[in-house]
C-alpha positions as CSV (number, residue, x, y, z in Angstrom):
1,M,-3.5,-47.6,-7.9
2,N,-5.3,-45.3,-5.4
3,I,-3.1,-42.3,-4.6
4,G,-3.9,-40.0,-1.8
5,Y,-3.2,-36.3,-2.5
6,V,-2.5,-34.4,0.7
7,V,-3.0,-30.7,0.2
8,Q,-3.5,-27.5,2.1
9,G,-7.0,-26.3,1.2
10,V,-9.1,-27.3,-1.8
11,P,-8.8,-25.5,-4.2
12,K,-5.4,-23.8,-3.4
13,S,-3.7,-20.9,-5.1
14,Q,-0.8,-23.1,-6.1
15,T,-1.6,-23.8,-9.7
16,W,0.6,-26.9,-10.1
17,I,-1.4,-29.1,-7.7
18,P,-4.6,-29.3,-9.9
19,L,-2.3,-30.0,-12.9
20,E,-0.6,-32.9,-11.1
21,I,-3.9,-34.4,-10.1
22,Q,-5.4,-34.0,-13.6
23,E,-2.3,-35.7,-15.2
24,L,-2.6,-38.6,-12.8
25,E,-6.4,-39.0,-13.4
26,K,-5.8,-38.9,-17.1
27,R,-3.5,-41.9,-16.7
28,G,-6.2,-43.8,-14.9
29,Y,-5.1,-43.4,-11.3
30,K,-7.7,-42.9,-8.6
31,I,-7.0,-39.8,-6.6
32,T,-8.3,-39.2,-3.1
33,I,-8.0,-35.6,-2.0
34,I,-7.0,-35.2,1.7
35,D,-7.1,-31.6,3.1
36,W,-4.8,-31.6,6.1
37,S,-5.5,-27.9,6.9
38,K,-8.8,-28.8,8.6
39,P,-9.8,-31.7,11.0
40,I,-10.0,-35.0,9.2
41,T,-13.5,-36.6,9.5
42,N,-13.9,-40.3,10.1
43,E,-15.2,-40.7,6.6
44,E,-12.2,-38.9,5.2
45,Y,-9.9,-41.1,7.3
46,K,-11.5,-44.2,6.0
47,Q,-11.0,-43.0,2.4
48,A,-7.4,-42.2,3.2
49,K,-6.8,-45.7,4.6
50,Q,-7.9,-47.1,1.2
51,C,-4.9,-45.4,-0.5
52,E,-1.8,-47.3,-1.4
53,F,0.4,-44.3,-1.3
54,L,0.2,-40.7,-0.3
55,L,1.8,-37.7,-2.0
56,A,1.9,-35.0,0.7
57,H,2.6,-31.3,-0.1
58,W,4.2,-29.3,2.7
59,S,6.2,-30.7,5.6
60,Y,3.5,-29.9,8.1
61,S,1.1,-32.3,6.5
62,G,3.4,-35.1,7.4
63,K,2.8,-34.5,11.1
64,V,-0.9,-35.3,10.4
65,I,-0.5,-38.4,8.2
66,G,2.6,-39.8,9.7
67,R,0.8,-41.8,12.3
68,W,-1.6,-43.4,9.8
69,G,0.9,-46.0,8.7
70,I,0.3,-45.4,5.0
71,P,3.5,-45.1,2.8
72,F,4.0,-41.5,1.7
73,G,6.4,-39.1,0.0
74,I,6.7,-35.6,1.3
75,L,6.9,-32.7,-1.2
76,C,8.2,-29.4,0.2
77,H,8.5,-26.1,-1.5
78,A,9.2,-22.9,0.5
79,Y,7.7,-21.4,3.6
80,D,7.3,-24.8,5.3
81,I,11.0,-25.5,5.3
82,W,13.0,-22.2,5.1
83,R,11.5,-20.6,8.2
84,D,12.5,-23.4,10.6
85,N,15.6,-24.5,8.7
86,G,14.1,-27.9,7.9
87,A,13.3,-28.9,11.5
88,T,9.7,-30.0,10.7
89,L,10.8,-31.8,7.5
90,K,13.6,-33.7,9.4
91,E,11.1,-34.8,12.0
92,V,8.6,-36.0,9.4
93,S,11.2,-37.7,7.3
94,Q,12.1,-39.9,10.3
95,Y,8.7,-41.5,10.3
96,S,9.0,-45.2,9.2
97,N,6.3,-44.8,6.5
98,C,7.9,-41.7,5.0
99,K,9.5,-43.3,1.9
100,F,11.1,-40.3,0.2
101,V,11.6,-36.6,0.3
102,G,10.9,-34.8,-2.9
103,C,13.3,-32.1,-4.2
104,D,11.9,-29.3,-6.3
105,T,15.4,-28.3,-7.3
106,G,19.1,-29.1,-6.8
107,Y,19.1,-26.3,-4.2
108,H,16.5,-28.1,-2.2
109,R,18.5,-31.3,-2.4
110,M,21.6,-29.5,-1.2
111,K,19.8,-28.1,1.8
112,Y,18.2,-31.4,2.7
113,K,21.6,-33.0,2.8
114,E,22.9,-30.1,4.9
115,W,20.0,-30.7,7.3
116,G,20.8,-34.4,7.6
117,I,17.7,-35.7,6.0
118,D,18.3,-39.5,5.8
119,K,15.7,-40.7,3.3
120,P,15.9,-41.0,-0.5
121,L,16.0,-37.5,-2.0
122,L,14.1,-37.8,-5.3
123,D,13.4,-35.3,-8.0
124,T,9.9,-33.8,-7.8
125,P,9.9,-30.6,-10.0
126,T,6.9,-28.4,-9.9
127,C,4.9,-28.5,-13.1
128,C,3.4,-25.6,-15.1
129,D,0.5,-25.2,-17.5
130,V,2.3,-25.7,-20.8
131,E,-0.9,-26.0,-22.8
132,G,-2.9,-23.1,-21.4
133,L,-0.2,-20.4,-21.6
134,Y,1.0,-19.5,-25.1
135,K,1.3,-16.4,-27.3
136,K,-1.5,-15.5,-29.7
137,K,0.2,-12.4,-31.0
138,G,3.2,-12.8,-33.3
139,F,5.2,-10.1,-31.5
140,L,6.1,-8.9,-28.1
141,G,4.1,-6.2,-26.4
142,D,5.6,-3.1,-24.7
143,L,4.6,-3.6,-21.1
144,V,6.7,-4.6,-18.1
145,V,5.0,-6.8,-15.6
146,T,5.5,-8.5,-12.2
147,G,3.1,-10.5,-10.0
148,G,2.2,-13.2,-7.6
149,R,1.0,-13.4,-4.0
150,D,1.4,-10.3,-1.8
151,K,4.4,-11.5,0.1
152,E,7.5,-9.7,1.2
153,K,9.7,-12.4,-0.5
154,K,8.4,-11.4,-3.9
155,G,10.4,-8.2,-3.7
156,F,7.7,-6.1,-5.5
157,K,9.1,-2.9,-4.0
158,Y,12.2,-3.2,-6.1
159,A,10.3,-3.8,-9.3
160,I,8.0,-0.8,-8.6
161,E,10.9,1.4,-7.8
162,G,12.8,0.5,-11.0
163,F,9.8,0.5,-13.3
164,P,7.2,3.1,-12.3
165,F,4.8,2.1,-15.1
166,I,4.9,-1.6,-14.3
167,H,1.8,-3.8,-14.3
168,L,1.3,-5.7,-11.1
169,F,-1.0,-8.8,-10.7
170,G,-1.9,-10.8,-7.7
171,N,-3.8,-10.3,-4.5
172,Q,-6.3,-7.4,-4.2
173,S,-4.1,-6.1,-1.4
174,L,-1.5,-5.1,-3.9
175,E,-3.6,-2.0,-4.6
176,R,-1.8,-0.5,-1.6
177,Y,1.3,0.1,-3.7
178,K,-0.7,2.8,-5.6
179,E,-0.6,5.0,-2.6
180,T,3.1,5.7,-3.1
181,S,3.4,4.7,-6.8
182,P,0.2,6.0,-8.6
183,T,1.6,5.3,-12.1
184,I,1.6,1.5,-11.7
185,T,-1.3,-0.6,-12.9
186,C,-2.7,-3.2,-10.5
187,H,-4.6,-6.3,-11.4
188,S,-6.2,-8.7,-8.9
189,W,-5.9,-12.5,-9.3
190,L,-6.3,-13.3,-12.9
191,Q,-8.0,-16.3,-14.4
192,K,-5.8,-18.3,-16.9
193,E,-7.1,-16.5,-20.0
194,Q,-6.8,-13.1,-18.3
195,L,-3.2,-13.8,-17.3
196,R,-2.4,-15.0,-20.8
197,E,-3.9,-11.8,-22.3
198,L,-1.9,-9.6,-19.9
199,L,1.4,-11.4,-20.6
200,D,0.7,-11.3,-24.3
201,D,1.0,-7.5,-24.1
202,C,4.3,-7.6,-22.2
203,W,7.9,-8.2,-23.1
204,L,9.6,-8.3,-19.7
205,F,8.7,-10.1,-16.5
206,V,10.5,-8.7,-13.4
207,S,10.9,-11.1,-10.4
208,P,13.2,-9.6,-7.7
209,N,12.8,-12.4,-5.2
210,V,14.4,-12.0,-1.8
211,P,14.5,-13.7,1.6
212,D,11.9,-12.1,3.9
213,S,12.3,-11.0,7.5
214,Q,11.2,-14.4,8.7
215,G,13.7,-16.3,6.6
216,D,11.1,-17.4,4.0
217,M,11.9,-17.2,0.3
218,D,10.6,-18.7,-2.9
219,G,12.0,-22.2,-3.5
220,Q,11.6,-21.7,-7.3
221,C,9.2,-19.0,-8.4
222,T,6.4,-20.5,-10.5
223,T,5.4,-17.2,-12.2
224,I,8.8,-17.2,-13.9
225,K,7.8,-20.5,-15.7
226,E,4.6,-18.8,-16.8
227,A,6.4,-15.8,-18.1
228,L,8.8,-18.0,-20.1
229,L,5.9,-20.0,-21.6
230,M,4.6,-16.6,-22.8
231,E,8.1,-16.0,-24.4
232,L,8.9,-13.0,-22.2
233,Q,12.4,-12.0,-21.1
234,V,12.8,-12.5,-17.4
235,L,14.8,-10.4,-15.0
236,T,15.2,-12.1,-11.6
237,T,17.5,-12.8,-8.7
238,N,19.4,-16.1,-8.3
239,I,17.8,-16.9,-4.9
240,A,17.4,-20.6,-4.0
241,G,16.1,-22.7,-6.9
242,N,15.7,-19.6,-9.1
243,S,19.4,-19.9,-9.7
244,E,18.8,-23.1,-11.8
245,Y,16.5,-21.4,-14.3
246,K,17.7,-21.2,-17.9
247,H,17.1,-18.5,-20.4
248,V,16.6,-15.8,-17.8
249,H,18.7,-12.8,-16.7
250,F,20.0,-12.7,-13.1
251,S,20.6,-9.5,-11.2
252,T,20.4,-8.2,-7.6
253,P,17.4,-6.5,-6.1
254,E,19.3,-3.3,-5.9
255,D,20.2,-3.4,-9.6
256,I,16.7,-4.2,-10.6
257,A,15.5,-1.2,-8.6
258,K,17.5,1.0,-10.9
259,G,15.2,0.1,-13.8
260,G,16.4,1.3,-17.1
261,N,19.7,2.2,-15.6
262,G,20.3,-1.3,-14.2
263,E,23.5,-3.0,-15.5
264,V,21.7,-6.3,-16.3
265,Y,18.7,-4.6,-17.7
266,K,20.9,-2.8,-20.3
267,Q,22.0,-6.2,-21.6
268,I,18.5,-7.6,-22.2
269,I,17.5,-7.7,-25.9
270,K,13.8,-7.3,-26.5
271,E,13.0,-10.4,-28.5
272,R,10.7,-13.4,-28.1
273,N,12.1,-15.9,-25.7
274,T,11.3,-19.0,-27.7
275,K,14.2,-21.0,-26.1
276,G,12.7,-20.2,-22.7
277,R,9.3,-21.5,-23.7
278,Q,10.7,-24.8,-25.1
279,Y,12.8,-25.2,-21.9
280,V,9.8,-25.0,-19.7
281,I,7.8,-27.5,-22.0
282,D,10.7,-29.9,-21.9
283,T,11.4,-29.6,-18.2
284,F,8.2,-28.7,-16.3
285,S,5.2,-30.1,-18.2
286,P,2.8,-32.1,-16.1
287,K,3.8,-35.2,-18.2
288,V,7.5,-34.8,-17.4
289,C,6.9,-34.1,-13.7
290,I,4.4,-36.9,-13.1
291,D,6.6,-39.4,-14.9
292,K,9.2,-38.6,-12.2
293,Y,6.6,-38.8,-9.4
294,L,5.4,-42.2,-10.5
295,S,9.0,-43.4,-11.0
296,N,9.7,-42.3,-7.4
297,I,6.8,-44.2,-6.0
298,E,7.7,-47.3,-7.9
299,R,11.3,-47.0,-6.7
300,V,10.5,-46.9,-3.0
301,M,7.6,-49.4,-3.1
302,I,9.5,-52.3,-4.7
């Protein structure tokens, strides 16, 4: 089967997309990459028309491929749906060749029903690198860490306020936080091995996710999965799909900003989060997630 993978930029910072593609190719599927963020050439269009099904990330991509007549499933995550309360997704879902709408989490499913999406709402959880992230040390480190893209919705300011010696990884622009918080340690984007080494020296991952001023928020924060794979304790907020995570500690941004004096922080035991790691392996491995993707395609193509 020739599956078209409709993505925004190649490569893209979202780590799960290459993992999905690799898992499909490992199973013998031909994958055609279609980058909807730039004009589609005639040659790319011809290649797309050879596809039997399209998996399209982000609702906006559906507005590009919807007129091609190729069956597709639309996979949404965060900024492309929260900021317009699903208006673009609802428009795209009404195309006759849109066969299903993928749901990262139960929270996504609930919102899609609320928005009146009238297509099959099927499970499409976001996978994580369960093989590349693992502890080498037999003990937890002493560092506290947070990280991700430099976005308001990540709530870094709460983490930095509460933990003045925190390690912060992500965009180079995060260095700006040192102007007001000189004791934090900033890391730019880290390759997989560098990320693994940093997390191996930590014991707590802080993720105070919040809605931003435009209404955007994380659908389900991927860095939490990575922290759980490294057996870290996780302190986060129960925003959107984050609320469905297991083996994490939920608090408010304001309580997280209290750091060591936070009520939830005081309840966290510094111990290896082995249950968290196994939970991610069982729930978000590429194998588990792609099994669901393929089952979804089979279901709507019969």
